[in-house]
ChimeraX commands (.cxc) that place a marker at each C-alpha (Angstrom):
marker #1 position 79.73,93.01,104.91 radius 0.5
marker #1 position 78.15,94.91,102.08 radius 0.5
marker #1 position 78.74,96.42,98.68 radius 0.5
marker #1 position 80.50,99.68,97.90 radius 0.5
marker #1 position 77.37,101.82,97.41 radius 0.5
marker #1 position 75.71,100.74,100.66 radius 0.5
marker #1 position 78.96,101.10,102.61 radius 0.5
marker #1 position 79.41,104.69,101.44 radius 0.5
marker #1 position 75.77,105.75,101.73 radius 0.5
marker #1 position 74.82,103.90,104.93 radius 0.5
marker #1 position 78.04,103.11,106.83 radius 0.5
marker #1 position 76.30,103.16,110.22 radius 0.5
marker #1 position 73.93,100.39,109.16 radius 0.5
marker #1 position 76.75,98.04,108.18 radius 0.5
marker #1 position 79.41,99.05,110.71 radius 0.5
marker #1 position 81.14,96.52,112.93 radius 0.5
marker #1 position 83.96,96.95,115.44 radius 0.5
marker #1 position 87.32,96.12,113.90 radius 0.5
marker #1 position 90.66,95.93,115.73 radius 0.5
marker #1 position 92.81,98.85,114.62 radius 0.5
marker #1 position 95.85,96.59,114.35 radius 0.5
marker #1 position 94.09,94.62,111.56 radius 0.5
marker #1 position 93.67,97.72,109.39 radius 0.5
marker #1 position 96.21,99.23,106.98 radius 0.5
marker #1 position 96.12,102.71,105.54 radius 0.5
marker #1 position 98.38,104.61,103.20 radius 0.5
marker #1 position 100.32,107.59,104.49 radius 0.5
marker #1 position 99.06,110.08,101.91 radius 0.5
marker #1 position 97.27,112.23,104.52 radius 0.5
marker #1 position 97.37,115.65,106.15 radius 0.5
marker #1 position 99.00,114.98,109.54 radius 0.5
marker #1 position 98.09,118.42,110.92 radius 0.5
marker #1 position 94.43,117.62,110.26 radius 0.5
marker #1 position 94.85,114.18,111.89 radius 0.5
marker #1 position 96.23,115.79,115.06 radius 0.5
marker #1 position 93.40,118.34,115.11 radius 0.5
marker #1 position 90.82,115.59,114.56 radius 0.5
marker #1 position 92.32,113.42,117.31 radius 0.5
marker #1 position 92.17,116.34,119.73 radius 0.5
marker #1 position 88.49,116.97,118.99 radius 0.5
marker #1 position 87.46,113.32,118.59 radius 0.5
marker #1 position 84.59,111.79,120.51 radius 0.5
marker #1 position 84.99,108.08,119.69 radius 0.5
marker #1 position 81.31,107.36,120.39 radius 0.5
marker #1 position 80.25,109.84,117.66 radius 0.5
marker #1 position 82.87,108.88,115.07 radius 0.5
marker #1 position 81.41,108.13,111.64 radius 0.5
marker #1 position 82.40,104.60,110.57 radius 0.5
marker #1 position 85.24,104.23,108.13 radius 0.5
marker #1 position 84.85,102.11,104.99 radius 0.5
marker #1 position 87.30,99.24,104.46 radius 0.5
marker #1 position 87.91,96.43,102.04 radius 0.5
marker #1 position 88.91,93.00,103.34 radius 0.5
marker #1 position 92.01,91.24,102.08 radius 0.5
marker #1 position 90.89,88.19,100.07 radius 0.5
marker #1 position 92.96,85.69,102.11 radius 0.5
marker #1 position 93.85,87.30,105.44 radius 0.5
marker #1 position 92.17,88.96,108.40 radius 0.5
marker #1 position 93.43,92.32,107.19 radius 0.5
marker #1 position 91.52,95.38,106.00 radius 0.5
marker #1 position 92.51,98.44,103.95 radius 0.5
marker #1 position 90.86,101.85,104.37 radius 0.5
marker #1 position 88.86,103.10,101.39 radius 0.5
marker #1 position 87.23,106.05,103.13 radius 0.5
marker #1 position 88.09,107.58,106.47 radius 0.5
marker #1 position 91.89,107.69,106.31 radius 0.5
marker #1 position 92.07,110.72,108.59 radius 0.5
marker #1 position 89.51,109.33,111.07 radius 0.5
marker #1 position 91.42,106.04,111.18 radius 0.5
marker #1 position 94.79,107.73,111.78 radius 0.5
marker #1 position 93.24,110.01,114.43 radius 0.5
marker #1 position 91.70,107.00,116.22 radius 0.5
marker #1 position 95.08,105.25,116.18 radius 0.5
marker #1 position 96.81,108.42,117.43 radius 0.5
marker #1 position 94.25,108.67,120.23 radius 0.5
marker #1 position 95.11,105.10,121.28 radius 0.5
marker #1 position 91.82,103.41,120.41 radius 0.5
marker #1 position 91.96,99.62,120.01 radius 0.5
marker #1 position 88.87,99.31,117.81 radius 0.5
marker #1 position 87.05,101.43,115.25 radius 0.5
marker #1 position 83.63,101.15,113.60 radius 0.5
marker #1 position 83.95,100.12,109.97 radius 0.5
marker #1 position 81.69,99.10,107.10 radius 0.5
marker #1 position 83.35,96.19,105.32 radius 0.5
marker #1 position 83.07,95.87,101.56 radius 0.5
marker #1 position 83.04,92.33,100.27 radius 0.5
marker #1 position 82.73,92.98,96.53 radius 0.5
marker #1 position 86.43,93.06,95.80 radius 0.5
marker #1 position 89.31,91.37,94.11 radius 0.5
marker #1 position 92.91,91.10,95.20 radius 0.5
marker #1 position 93.90,93.89,92.84 radius 0.5
marker #1 position 91.38,96.28,94.42 radius 0.5
marker #1 position 92.85,95.59,97.84 radius 0.5
marker #1 position 96.41,96.12,96.68 radius 0.5
marker #1 position 95.59,99.37,94.88 radius 0.5
marker #1 position 93.84,100.64,98.00 radius 0.5
marker #1 position 96.73,99.63,100.25 radius 0.5
marker #1 position 99.14,101.48,97.96 radius 0.5
marker #1 position 97.07,104.66,98.20 radius 0.5
marker #1 position 95.89,104.87,94.61 radius 0.5
marker #1 position 92.42,106.05,95.67 radius 0.5
marker #1 position 93.57,108.55,98.31 radius 0.5
marker #1 position 93.99,112.14,97.13 radius 0.5
marker #1 position 97.11,114.09,98.01 radius 0.5
marker #1 position 97.18,115.95,101.35 radius 0.5
marker #1 position 97.12,119.30,99.50 radius 0.5
marker #1 position 94.06,118.30,97.48 radius 0.5
marker #1 position 92.29,117.26,100.68 radius 0.5
marker #1 position 93.33,120.41,102.54 radius 0.5
marker #1 position 92.60,122.96,99.81 radius 0.5
marker #1 position 89.76,121.33,97.86 radius 0.5
marker #1 position 87.94,118.52,99.69 radius 0.5
marker #1 position 87.76,120.08,103.18 radius 0.5
marker #1 position 86.69,123.56,101.99 radius 0.5
marker #1 position 84.11,121.93,99.72 radius 0.5
marker #1 position 82.74,119.86,102.61 radius 0.5
marker #1 position 82.51,123.02,104.77 radius 0.5
marker #1 position 80.74,124.87,101.96 radius 0.5
marker #1 position 78.20,122.06,101.56 radius 0.5
marker #1 position 77.56,122.05,105.33 radius 0.5
marker #1 position 77.08,125.84,105.34 radius 0.5
marker #1 position 74.67,125.63,102.42 radius 0.5
marker #1 position 72.70,122.80,104.00 radius 0.5
marker #1 position 72.43,124.76,107.26 radius 0.5
marker #1 position 71.41,127.89,105.37 radius 0.5
marker #1 position 68.80,126.10,103.26 radius 0.5
marker #1 position 67.36,124.15,106.19 radius 0.5
marker #1 position 67.21,127.18,108.52 radius 0.5
marker link #1:1,2 radius 0.2
marker link #1:2,3 radius 0.2
marker link #1:3,4 radius 0.2
marker link #1:4,5 radius 0.2
marker link #1:5,6 radius 0.2
marker link #1:6,7 radius 0.2
marker link #1:7,8 radius 0.2
marker link #1:8,9 radius 0.2
marker link #1:9,10 radius 0.2
marker link #1:10,11 radius 0.2
marker link #1:11,12 radius 0.2
marker link #1:12,13 radius 0.2
marker link #1:13,14 radius 0.2
marker link #1:14,15 radius 0.2
marker link #1:15,16 radius 0.2
marker link #1:16,17 radius 0.2
marker link #1:17,18 radius 0.2
marker link #1:18,19 radius 0.2
marker link #1:19,20 radius 0.2
marker link #1:20,21 radius 0.2
marker link #1:21,22 radius 0.2
marker link #1:22,23 radius 0.2
marker link #1:23,24 radius 0.2
marker link #1:24,25 radius 0.2
marker link #1:25,26 radius 0.2
marker link #1:26,27 radius 0.2
marker link #1:27,28 radius 0.2
marker link #1:28,29 radius 0.2
marker link #1:29,30 radius 0.2
marker link #1:30,31 radius 0.2
marker link #1:31,32 radius 0.2
marker link #1:32,33 radius 0.2
marker link #1:33,34 radius 0.2
marker link #1:34,35 radius 0.2
marker link #1:35,36 radius 0.2
marker link #1:36,37 radius 0.2
marker link #1:37,38 radius 0.2
marker link #1:38,39 radius 0.2
marker link #1:39,40 radius 0.2
marker link #1:40,41 radius 0.2
marker link #1:41,42 radius 0.2
marker link #1:42,43 radius 0.2
marker link #1:43,44 radius 0.2
marker link #1:44,45 radius 0.2
marker link #1:45,46 radius 0.2
marker link #1:46,47 radius 0.2
marker link #1:47,48 radius 0.2
marker link #1:48,49 radius 0.2
marker link #1:49,50 radius 0.2
marker link #1:50,51 radius 0.2
marker link #1:51,52 radius 0.2
marker link #1:52,53 radius 0.2
marker link #1:53,54 radius 0.2
marker link #1:54,55 radius 0.2
marker link #1:55,56 radius 0.2
marker link #1:56,57 radius 0.2
marker link #1:57,58 radius 0.2
marker link #1:58,59 radius 0.2
marker link #1:59,60 radius 0.2
marker link #1:60,61 radius 0.2
marker link #1:61,62 radius 0.2
marker link #1:62,63 radius 0.2
marker link #1:63,64 radius 0.2
marker link #1:64,65 radius 0.2
marker link #1:65,66 radius 0.2
marker link #1:66,67 radius 0.2
marker link #1:67,68 radius 0.2
marker link #1:68,69 radius 0.2
marker link #1:69,70 radius 0.2
marker link #1:70,71 radius 0.2
marker link #1:71,72 radius 0.2
marker link #1:72,73 radius 0.2
marker link #1:73,74 radius 0.2
marker link #1:74,75 radius 0.2
marker link #1:75,76 radius 0.2
marker link #1:76,77 radius 0.2
marker link #1:77,78 radius 0.2
marker link #1:78,79 radius 0.2
marker link #1:79,80 radius 0.2
marker link #1:80,81 radius 0.2
marker link #1:81,82 radius 0.2
marker link #1:82,83 radius 0.2
marker link #1:83,84 radius 0.2
marker link #1:84,85 radius 0.2
marker link #1:85,86 radius 0.2
marker link #1:86,87 radius 0.2
marker link #1:87,88 radius 0.2
marker link #1:88,89 radius 0.2
marker link #1:89,90 radius 0.2
marker link #1:90,91 radius 0.2
marker link #1:91,92 radius 0.2
marker link #1:92,93 radius 0.2
marker link #1:93,94 radius 0.2
marker link #1:94,95 radius 0.2
marker link #1:95,96 radius 0.2
marker link #1:96,97 radius 0.2
marker link #1:97,98 radius 0.2
marker link #1:98,99 radius 0.2
marker link #1:99,100 radius 0.2
marker link #1:100,101 radius 0.2
marker link #1:101,102 radius 0.2
marker link #1:102,103 radius 0.2
marker link #1:103,104 radius 0.2
marker link #1:104,105 radius 0.2
marker link #1:105,106 radius 0.2
marker link #1:106,107 radius 0.2
marker link #1:107,108 radius 0.2
marker link #1:108,109 radius 0.2
marker link #1:109,110 radius 0.2
marker link #1:110,111 radius 0.2
marker link #1:111,112 radius 0.2
marker link #1:112,113 radius 0.2
marker link #1:113,114 radius 0.2
marker link #1:114,115 radius 0.2
marker link #1:115,116 radius 0.2
marker link #1:116,117 radius 0.2
marker link #1:117,118 radius 0.2
marker link #1:118,119 radius 0.2
marker link #1:119,120 radius 0.2
marker link #1:120,121 radius 0.2
marker link #1:121,122 radius 0.2
marker link #1:122,123 radius 0.2
marker link #1:123,124 radius 0.2
marker link #1:124,125 radius 0.2
marker link #1:125,126 radius 0.2
marker link #1:126,127 radius 0.2
marker link #1:127,128 radius 0.2
view
């Protein structure tokens, strides 16, 4: 377990295998993208998701990696790598479970994903 900053910046360092059936995720996602991701997914190369642990149960809510989580579930995986955040309160868990921190599917599709592609293109261009 780690704090929010380390989980987001170094998820591989803090990742553990979590059973998919112990993870909850809101439904505010782009299902077409999930299907595409599941079709292309190589589970061994999947970037860890970031989760927050319920304060009293063996249950986790996705903070980052909603689409990766849904694609892993769709693909039939039993476990997924996840960095667990332990600096939380019950309210933080509940807000996450309800999807307060997840952007709308349209925002992800038309803003976040194009922006991520642009950043990758620029990094490749600048490092070439």
